[in-house]
N, C-alpha and C positions, 0 to 999 in steps of 0.2 A: 823306566826301562823301555827300551824299544827292541822289538824282536821281529824278524821277518823270516819267511819260509817260501821258497820259490817252487812252484809246481806247474805242471803242464795244464792242469784243469783247476777251476775254482768251484768245486762241488763240495758237498757235505763231507765226503770222505777225506778230502784234502784239508778242509778246515778242522775236522776232528783230529787228524794226525798232528797238525800244528798245535792245537790246544793241548793235547795230551803231552806232547814233547815239552811245551812251555811250562805247563803245570808241574811236570816231573822235575824240570830243572830249577824253577824258581818258587815252588810251592803255590798255594792257592792265593791269587791276587785279590785285592780289594775291588778293583775295577778293570775291565778290559774294553778298550776303545777299538771299534771296528767300523768298517763302512756298512752300508745298509743292505748288503748282499744277503739274500735269504738263506744261503747255505751256512753262513756264519751263525745266524740265529738258530738254525736246526742243530748244528753241532753244539752250541752252547746249551740248548735244551736237553740234548742227550747227556751232557755232562752234569746238568743241574745247576748251571751258572747263568741262567737267563736274567736274573735280577742284577747281575754284576756287569752286564753289557751296556756300554754307552755308544750311541750312534748319532750324537748331535752334529750339527753342521760344522762347528768350529772346534770340536773336541780334539782333533788330531793336528791342529795347526802347529803346535810346538814340535811334534815329531817330523812334520814335513819341512819345517824351516831348517 
């Protein structure tokens, strides 16, 4: 599944809004692949999904292709 959310800022609040919207729509995922931006990690921690976040170098290649 590929989901995107366009915002003016890339802060914790924007990441949290995206994650809440996505989890509400698709339920709790097994894994979430994000870039290594610190705001994504902060939002994942606030939701309690830190263990499900993947930030590897080539994890998002399939989505970008």
